[in-house]
N, C-alpha and C positions, 0 to 999 in steps of 0.2 A: 504494500500500500504506500501511497505517496501523498504529499501535501502540496496543494496549489494555493498561492497567496495573491490577493489583489493589491495593487498600489496605484496611486494617481491623485490628481488634484481634487479638492473638495468640489462636490456637485457635478462631477463628470460622469456620474451614473454607476458607480461601483456596486452599491447595494442593490439597485434595480437589476443590474446585470447578473449578480449572484442569484437573485430570485428567479430570473429567467432560466438559469442553468441548473438550479437545484430544486426549485419550488419552495425554498425557504427564504423568508424575508429577514435579513440580518437584524433589522430594527426590533424584531420580536425576541431575539435570543436571550436578552436579560431577564424577561419575564418567564421564560421556559425553565430557568434554573429552579424556580420556586414550585414548579409542578411535579418535579421528580428528578431521578438520577438521569442526567442527559449530558451529551457531549456537545450540544448545540450552544456552547458558551463562547460565541464568537466564531464557531465553525459550522459548516454545512456539509452535507454528503453529496458528492458528485458521482453519478453513475452513467455510464455509456457502454452498453454491451457488457463485456466481461470486466471492464475497468471500473474500479471504485477508488475514489480519492477524497480527501478532505479539502474544503476551501475555507480559508480564513480571509475575512474582509478587513482591510486595514482601517484603523480608526482615523479620526481627523488629525490635522496638522499638529496642533499643540501637544497631543498625547501620543504622537507616533512612536517615539522611542520608549516613552515611559510605559505604555500599555502594549503596543504591538510587538516589540521585540520579544517579549515573554512568550508569545505564541507563535512567532514567525521564525524563530531560530531554526525550526525544522522544515521551513519552506524549501521546496526544490524547483517547482515551476512557478514562475512569476507571470501573472496575468496583469499586464500594464494597461490601465484604462485611460484613454485620452479622448476628450470630447472633440468632435470635428468642428464644433462651433467656436472653440477657444484655442485648441492646439496644446502644445507642450507649455506647461506653466511652472512657476518656481517650485511648487510642491512636488510636481512630477520629477523634477531634477533632484530635489532633496531625497525623495524616496529611492531613486536609482543610485544616488551616491552612497546611501546607507546600505542598500541591499547588495551592492557589489562585494561587501565584506562578509556576507552570510553564506548560506549553503545553496544559493540559487544556481541551478545547473542549466536551465533553459528559460526562455522568455517568449511569450505570445503577446502581441499588441492588439487590443480591442479598441477600434475607433468608434465611439458611440455617437448617438444623436445625428446620424447621417441623414435621417429622414427630414431634418430641418434645413437641409441645403439642397440646391440644385445640383445636377450632375456635374456641371463645370466647377461649381464651388467645392463640391466634394473632392474632385480630383486634385484641385489646388490645395485643399486642406491636407489631404493624405501626403502629397509631395512635401509640404512644409513640415509635417510631423516627422517624416522620414529624415529630412535634412536636419531638423533640430535634435534628433536623437543620435546623430553621428558622434562617434567617440564615447558613447555610453554603453552600459550593459546591454541595452536593447538595440544596438546599432544594426545588427544583422537579423533581428528577430522577425518571424513571419507576422504579417499584419492582416487583420480582418475588419472590414467596414461593416457596421451593423446598426440596427435600431432595436432597442429593448422594448419599445412601444409596439412596433409592428411585427417584430420577430424576424425581420430581414437579417440574414447573416448569422443567426444564432446556430443553426445546424452546422454551418461551415466552421464556426468557432469551436463547437464541440468536437468536430473532427480534428481540428488543429491541436486541441488540448490532448486528445487521445493519442495522437501521433507523438507528442512530446513525452507523455507518460510512458508510452511503449518503448521509447528510446532510453529511458533511465535504467541504470543498473539497480538491482534491488539492494536495499540496505542490508547490513550484515546482522543477521539474526543469531549467529553463533558467537558473537562477541559478548563481553560482559555487559550486563544490564546497565543502561544509562538513560534515565527518564527525568529530564528537568520538569519541575512542577510549575505550571503557569497559573493554576487556579486551585483553590481548596475551599470547601464549604461543608457545613453540617447538614445532613439530611435526616429529619425526624424518623426514628425507628431503625435507622441504619448506622448512624455515626458519621465519622469523618470521610469525606470523599476528596480525593486528589486527582487532578487531570493534567494531561500533558501529551506531548508527542514522543513516542518511543523511538529515540534516536538510533539506538542499536541494541542488540540482544533481544530477548523475549521474556515474557512473564506469564506465570500460570496461577490459577486459583490454588490456594494452599501453600504457595511458595513463600519462603521467608525473604524479606527485603529489608534494606537498611536506609533510613532517612538521613541523608548527609546535608550539611556538616554536623547536624545535631547528634548523630550516632545512635538514634533510636531504631530499634528493630520492631517489625510487625509482620504479620502473616496475612497475605491477601485473602480477604473473605469472599469478595465477589469482584468480577471484572466485566466491564462493558466496553464495547467498541461501537460508536455511533448509536448508543441507546440499546444495543442488542447484547444480551448476556452471552459471554463466551467463556470457555475454559482456558484458552491460551491466546495471547496477542503477540504478534511478531513485529519486528522493526518496521517503522514507518507508519504504524497505526496511531490514531488518536484514541487514547484510552482513558477510562475513569476507573479508579481502584478504591474499593472500600477497605480502609485500614483501621481495624479495631485496636483500641488501646492507645491511639494517637490523638491527642486533643487538637482541635482545629487551630488553636492559637499557637501551637508548637510548630506549625508549618508556615514558613515564610515563602513568598514568591521568590523563586530561585533555588529553593531546596531541591535536592536531587534524590530520586530513588535509585539505588544501585545494588549490585551484588557485592560480595566481600572483596573482590579484586580491586575495586576502585576506591581510593582514599582521597579525602579532601586535602587541599593545600592552600597556602597563601602566596607563595612565590613561584612564578612560572617563567620559563624561557619561552619567548615568543618570536614569531616573524611578523613584523609590523610594517604596514604600508601607509604612508601619510597622504592625505589630500594635498594637492598643490597649494591651496589657499591656507592650509594649516601649517605649512613649513615654518613661517616666521614665528609661530606660537610655541614651537617646541624648544625645550631646554634639556640639558643633560638629565635633570630630574624634573619630570613634568607631572604635576598632579592631574589625575584623570578620574572619570566616572566610567567604569568598565561594565559593559553588558556582555555576559557570558552565559550561554544557555538562556534560562529565564531569570537569571540573577542580575541585579545592578548593584555594584560594589565600588566604593571609593578606593583609590590606590595611587600608586606612583609608577610611571613608566620611566625606566632607567636605561640610558644609552651609554655605550662605550664612547660613541661619537655621534653627536646630533646629526640626523640625516639632513642633507641639503637637496635631495631629489626625491621623487616619488617611487624609487625602487624599494623593494622589500629589504628590511634590515633586521638583524638580530637585536633583541633588547630583553630586558627583564621587567616583568610586570609584578609589582609587589603590592598585594592587596591588604586592606585593613581587616577584612573578615575572610575566613576560609570558604572555598567552594570546591566542588568536584569537577575536574576537567582533565583532559589528557591530550596527547598529540593528535592534531587534526581538528580539534574543536575550534570553531570560529568565534571571533569576538569583535565588538565595536567599542571605540573609545571616544569620549567627549570631554570637553573642559568641564571643570566644576561649575563655573559661572562666568559668563553666560554659557549655556550648554551647547557650545559650538562643536560640530563634528570634527574630530582630529584625524581619524582614519580607523583602520582595523587590521585584522590579519588572522593568524591561527596559532594555537598553542603548539609549541615544539616539544615541551616536556615540563614536568614538575621538578623543581629543585629538591634534590635529596637533602635530608638533614643528617649531617654526619653524627654517628654514634661514637661512644668512647673507644670501641674497637677499631674504628676507622681513622682516628686521629694520628697514629704513627704513620700510616700510609700517606695521609695528607701532608704531614711535615716532610716525609721522605720525598714525596713527589715534588714539592716546592724546591727542595734542595737539589734534586737531580736535574730539574729543568733550569735552575739558575746556573748550575755547573755547565750544562750543555750549551747554554746561550742560544744564539740564532741558528746554530747548526742543528739543534733539536736532537731528539732521540727516536730511533725506530721502535716498533712495538716490542721486539725481543730485547733490545737494549734496555728499554724502560722496565720491562718485567724483571730483568736481571738486577737492575739498580734497586728495585723495590722488593726483590726476593719473593716474587709471587709468580703464579703460572695460570694458564687456562682461563676459566671464567672470571677469576679474581681480577686479572689485569683489565678485562673488558669492563667490568663493573666500575673499577677505579677511573678508567678513561672516560666512560660515559658520564659518570657523576661529575668529573672535573670539567668536562665540556659543558654540561648543563649548568654548572655554577659559573661559567664564564672564566674559568681559571686556565683553560687549556685551548690551544688552537692546533689545527691540523694543516700541514702543507703536504703536497703530493709530489709524485715522480722523482724519487720514491717517497712513500709515506713517512712522515716524521711528526712528532709531537713537540710543541714549543710552548713555553709559558706565555699566557695571554699578555701580560705586562711587557714582556720582551718583544713580542710581535707588534703590539700597539705602539711601542716606542719607535720601531722601524717605520711603521705606517706614518707616524707623525713627521718623521724626517722626509719621507717621500712626499707627503702632502705639502710640506713647507717648500720643497723644491718645485713641485708642480704649480703651487699657488704663485710663487715668484715668477715662474715661466709664463703663466697665463696673464699676469699683470704686465710684465715687460713686453710680451709678444702675443697679444690676444689673437693675432691672425694665424698663429701656429697651432698645430694639432695638439702639441704637448711635448713629451720627451720619449725618445726611443729607449729600449732596454740598455743599449750600449751607453747612451748619454747619461742615464740615471746611475748606472754602475760606476761610471767614471766620476760623476759629481759626488757620489756617496762613498767612494773608495771601497766598493763592495764587490764580492765575487759575482760575476755575471750569471753563472748557472744557478747559484743559490738565490740570487735576487729574482730571477725569472720564476722560481717556485713560489716565492712570496707574492709577487705581482699577480700570478695566476690565482692564488687564493684570495687576495684582496678584490680582484675583479669578480670572481664567482660570488663573493659575499656582498657585492654592490658597493664596496667602499671606494673602488677606483673604476674607471672606464677604460676600455681598450678598443682601438679602431685602427686598422691598416698598419699595425706595427708601432703605433704611438699609444702612450699612456697619458691619461688626463684625469682631472677631477670630474666626478659625475655632474652632468649638466653643461659642461664646457662645450661651446660651439665656436670653432675657428671662423673668423670673418675678416676679410681684407680691410685695411684702412682706406680712407677716401683716396689718398695718394696712390696706394697700390691699385685700387680700382681703376684710376685714370691710366696708370701704366699698362695694366692688362687690356684696357679698352682699346688702346692703339693697335694691339695685335689681334684681339679677339672680337673686333667689331662685327665680324661676320657670323657671330654666334646668335643666330635666330633661326626659327623654324622654316623660314622661306629660302634660306641659303644653305647649301650643303658643302660649300667649299671649306676645307680645313685650314688650319694654321700649321705651317711646318714647325715641328717641335724644336728643331735645331735653331730656327730663327728666334723663337722666343727665349730659349735657354741661353743663346749668345747675348741677347739683350739683358737678360737677368744678370749675367756675369759682369756686364759693363755698366749697369745703371747705378746711380747713387741713391735710389729710393730704398729706404731702410726696410729690411725684412722681406724683400720680394721672394727670395729663394724659399723661405719657410712658408710664405703665403701660397706659392706655387705648389709646393708639396701638399699643403692642406687642400687646395682645390682638387688635386688628383685623388687624394685619399677620400675626400667626401663625395667624389663622383661628379662634382660640378664641371670638371674637365675630364675628358676621356681620351686616353692615348690609344690610337689605332695605328700600329706600325710606327712610321716616322712622323705621323701627323697627330694633331690635336683637334678634337671636336668639343663643342659645348654640350652639356647635358640635354638642352632643348633640341639641338640638332639630332643627337642620337635618338631621342624619343620620337621626333618627327619622322626620321628615316624608318624606325621600327614600325611605327603606325602605318606608314605607306606599304612596307613590305608585307605586314600581316593582312592588310586590306587586299592587296594584290593577290596574295596566295589563297586567301579565303575564296576569292572569285575565280582564280585561274589554276589553282592547285600546284602549279610548278612555275619556276622562273629561271630564265637564263641570265648570264652576266649582261648581255645586251639589254634584256628587259629591265634589269636593275639600273643600268646606266641611264636609260631613257626615263625611268621612274624618278630618279633624283637629279637628272640633268648634269651628270658628272662624267669624267673620263674613266677609262679602264684603270689608269694608274691609281685612282682613289677608290673605285668601285670594288675591285678585287679584295684589297685589304679589309674593307668594311664588311663584305660578305663573309670573309674568313673569320672576322671578329664575331659576327652573329653566329656562325657555325660553332666556334669555340665555346660560346656561352649557352649553347643548347636551344637557341631560338629557331635557327634553321638547320637543315640537314642536307648535306651535299650528296646527291645521287647521280653519278656520272657528271654531265655538264649542267645538271639542273639542281635547283634548290627547292626544297619543300619545307613546310612547317613541321616541326616535331609534334608528336602526338599530344603532348601536354599543351602546346600552343593552339592546336586545332580544337582541343576540348578544354577551355579555360577552367571548368569545374574540377579538372584533374590536377590543377596546380597545387 
């Protein structure tokens, strides 16, 4: 079973659409709680053929995170509702920004109120909606125009939802029980009822479960799925459990029902991705309001280095209150006040608490890493230093990595003290920051240049750079290393210099610039930094070298477009055809064709060129 969740701006018709799809009006759900044990507490049952899913209707703007996250953390299919009469609105964007950090695996867009527009107005509205959703979670989502009033488009929307549900992998019912509680109430004659989405595992009537972080145990007296009594519920289901011996006031929103394998914690290692607009708000220790599962807990997000881009980074999430979570659980973080969205991500692991028996290993580990320095220690070397073997070294390494005390570099694998690794990173960052300030037109520094500046072994430095890039702490492109977010751009003076040689760089002219001519001018010019700017243009693809000649990116794109158009119509092309197509001589045409061949755009067959299969069928790319 899976969960569908709606999102969208106020008054765009979410609740009415849910009623069309399920026969349940969400506005009645609050009253249904008092009539008996039911799961219609913000949820409705969607059925289409063999498919059964739950639908949760998103509350209004002000309460979105406060109320909706509790029930929506289990959402897998997003039904984004946009009114054709208004289009994408601020709340639409806010919902998408939040939901990108949750468990949403697919999106369907419902364009409502289409009956209020003419055919031409409808087409324009749909085009604007598609354009406005570019770059969001819903950018490539299937879209269905409809009217909840007339029923137009509703059957097609149901089919789209079924297709998305059919494509989902089933949740893991064999994993340990993990059920965040989003609602709890007392039912006369029955006792305490807890409801939530069964994120993983399964639960049976009569089974013993633990309420975390309270640590209270209870045995499931009865179990309901969408108001129907069942003996067993599997992962993905919306469930209600009767828990005897547990007082209602003991269950807080965010409590978790689990098996004995999962324990609560307060400190977690996380992978965090910031929103672009939140980057200026982040500090090394950032106070946060964390939404994990159905819980909302205050805490601190702790960085080794404050992120400067929207790449995922490792951090520590230190909570004031314990909660149950494990690797892969998603979370959302907001500021304390105002409750601005900062970003989100997933739990990487819980920080282990060292016991008395582990203290000697911890001290020996620090000593061994300090002695090894930047050279680090291999797994066997480290095991020998600590006088441990087998699973023991694995546990020590995993714990140290989770606590942020250990870093790994590869090729070959070695373990390094985090403080030692971070000190090297600071030196590299200092060099790159200076380079970006002095030469903003340059891509950055090569491995060789950095090794020379740092007086560092080149092979060892490469292993660290590779690790820092994989962690998102540095960026690498075309053999250059840079700080994340750096974009090389020529100065005005350099632009004027290049313009004298590259003035033919436009889509209407396919005449190249001889590389030797430009490179000779670079060697003799007094314009500062031109050689570095030239290397950056080539590395970024703004200039493309084909044999002994240079083309602008727009020229190459225009030539490719003509070639693909010609071959879609004529299937094959000779060199003569190509020369005519671009108005060029054989001297320039042949190297260009060979360049397209080498990049898998065209394929030479005898004296003819054809499109490769992936180019003939763009969907195969």
